[in-house]
N, C-alpha and C positions, 0 to 999 in steps of 0.2 A: 504494500500500500504506500502511495506517495506521501511525502511530508507536505503539510500545509502551513504556509507562513502568511501572517497578516501584515500588509504593507502599512507602516506608520504614516500618519497624516503629515508629520513634520519631515519634509524631504531634505533637510540639512542635518538630520540626526545621524548618529553613528550607526544605529540599527538600520536605518534606511540604506546607508552605504554598504553595510555588511550584507544585506539581502540582495543588493545589486550584484555584488561580487559573487555571492552564492549562485544566483541565477546564471550569470555569465560563465562561471566555472562548470556548472552542469551542462550547459550548451557546448562548451569546449570539449567536454568529455562525452559527447554524443548523447546527451540527455534530451528528453522532450519536456518542455516547460510550458505550463499554463500561466498566463498573466494578462492583465488588462493591457490593451494597446492604445493607440491614439484615437481609436474609434469604438471598438467593442472588445470583449474578451477573445483571446486567440490562443491557439496551441502552436508552439514554436519549436523548430528544430533546424540544425545546420543543413546546408545544401550538400548532400552527398547521396549516393545511390541507396545506402542502407536506410538513411533517415527518410528519404522520399518514400521508400517502400513501407516503412513503419507507419508513417502518417496516413498514407492511403488506406492501409489496413485498419488502423484504429478509428478513422473517420468513416470507413466503409464507402470511400469515394472512388468512383471509376478512374482508372489511370489516364483516360483520355480527357479528364477534367483537371488540368494542372493547378497547382497552388501558386499564388502570387509570392513574390519575394519582397521583404523590406530591407532597405539598404541603410547602413550607417552613413553619417553625414559626408565623409570624405572618400567613400569607396568609389573607385573608378568604374564607370559604366562599361568600358570596353570589354571587360571579362565576360559580360553577359549579353551585351547588345552589339548588333552588327552596325558599326558606326558608318561604314560605307553605304549601307542600305539607308540609314537614317539621313545621310547627306543627299542621297538621290530623292528621298521624299521631299526634302526642301526646307526652307527657312521657317515656314509656318509651324512645322512640327517642333523644330528646335526652339523657336520663340515660345511655344506652348509649354515646353518643359520648364522654362524659366518662370513662366506665369503660375504653373501649378505646383511647383516644388520649392521648398519642402511644404508638406501639408497633407491633408486628408484626401489625397487624390491618387488613385492607382492609374498608372499609365501603361498602355500596351505599346511595346516597341518591337522592332525587328530583332529576332534572337540571333545571337552569335551562333553560326552554323556548326561550330566545334562542340556545342553542348548537346548531350543526349536528351536532356530534360529541360523544358517541356518537349514533347515529340513534334510539335508543329513548328511553324516559322516565326512565331511571336512569343514574347515573354511579358508578363505583367509585373510591374515594379512600383513600390511606393517608397518615398523618403519622408519619414515622420518629422514633425516639428516638435521641438523640445517642450514648448509650452502646452502642447496638447496632452502629454502624459510624461512627466519627468522620469518616473521609474522605468517605463518602457524604453524611452529614448536613451537613458543612461545605460541600461542593460545592453541594448543593441550596440551602442558605441563602445562599450567596454569589451563586448564580444568581438566587435570590429570586423565582422564579415556579414554578408547577406544571410538572412534567415527565411526559411519557409514559413509562411504566416497565414494559414487558414483560420477561419473563424472557429470558435469553440462549440462544436455541435457534431452530431452524427449527420452524415450527408442526407440532405432532404428535410432535416428538422430545423427548428428555430434555434438561433444562437443562445447559449446558456448565460445566465446572469447570477442566479442564486447559488451560494456555496454548497448547500445540501444537494442540489441537482448536479452541480459540477463533480462533487465527490462521488455521488452514486454512479455516475457514468464513467468518469475518467480516472478515479483514484487508483485503480488497479492497472492502468495502461499508460500512465505518464509518470515521469520521475519526480517532478516538483510542481506544486500549485502555489501561486502567489495571489492572494485575494486582498482586494481593497474595498473596505466596508463603505467608503464614501464615494467610490467611483460610480459615475452615472454614464452608462453606455450611450453613445450617440448612434447615428445612422451608420451603416457600412459606408466605406469610402465610395466616392464617385469614381467611375471608371471611364477613361478617355482612350480611344484608339487613335494613336498618332501614326499608324501605318496607312491610314486612309486619307484621301484628298477629296474634300476638306476633312479636317479632324472631326471625329464623331464621338459624341458622348454616349456610352453604352448603358450607364446606370447613373 
C-alpha cells in the first residue's frame, strides 16, 4: 500500500520542501506518484518504456491513446519535438507557443521521429506555471525531466478528487500519494493543435 502525505499549506516550510524532495526522489527511482497538478489531480511517472506500460495498465487506457507530457521550465523541446517540422508549419505556431506557455495549456506539436512513444506523428506537451501549483511545479523542476501526466482516474471515468476515493482505487498500484486538503481542482487544460493551419483548439 502506498504512503500518503498531506501537503502543508505553508509552501516555504521545511516539511513542504522535504515532501518535494521525496516526490522527486520517487520519480527518479521509477516510482509512480499521485499529486495535484496545475489543473487537476494527476498520476505521474518518468518517460520510459516501463513506466509508459505501467501507466497504461493501471489506468486501463488503450495504448493508442497516449499520455501528455509536462515539461520543467528549462527543458529543451528538441528531444521530443520535430523542430524542422515545426519550422515548416510556420511562425503562427511558434508565436502561439509563446502566447500559451507557461500555463494551463496543452499543446500538440510534431513529434521527434526518433521517439517510439507516442506511436503517431504528434506529441502533447504542457509547461506549468509556478503560481498555478507550487508543489507540482517545484517537484517537476527538481525532477528536471519531462513527466507522463495523465489525469487521476481509470480510463473513461471522472477524475478523482477525494482522498478516500483516491486511496480505494490507487493505493495498491502507485508508490506515493500527495494530497492537498485545500487544493481546488480546476478544469482540465485547454488543448491546442499547433500542427494545423490555422491553429485549432481541441478542448
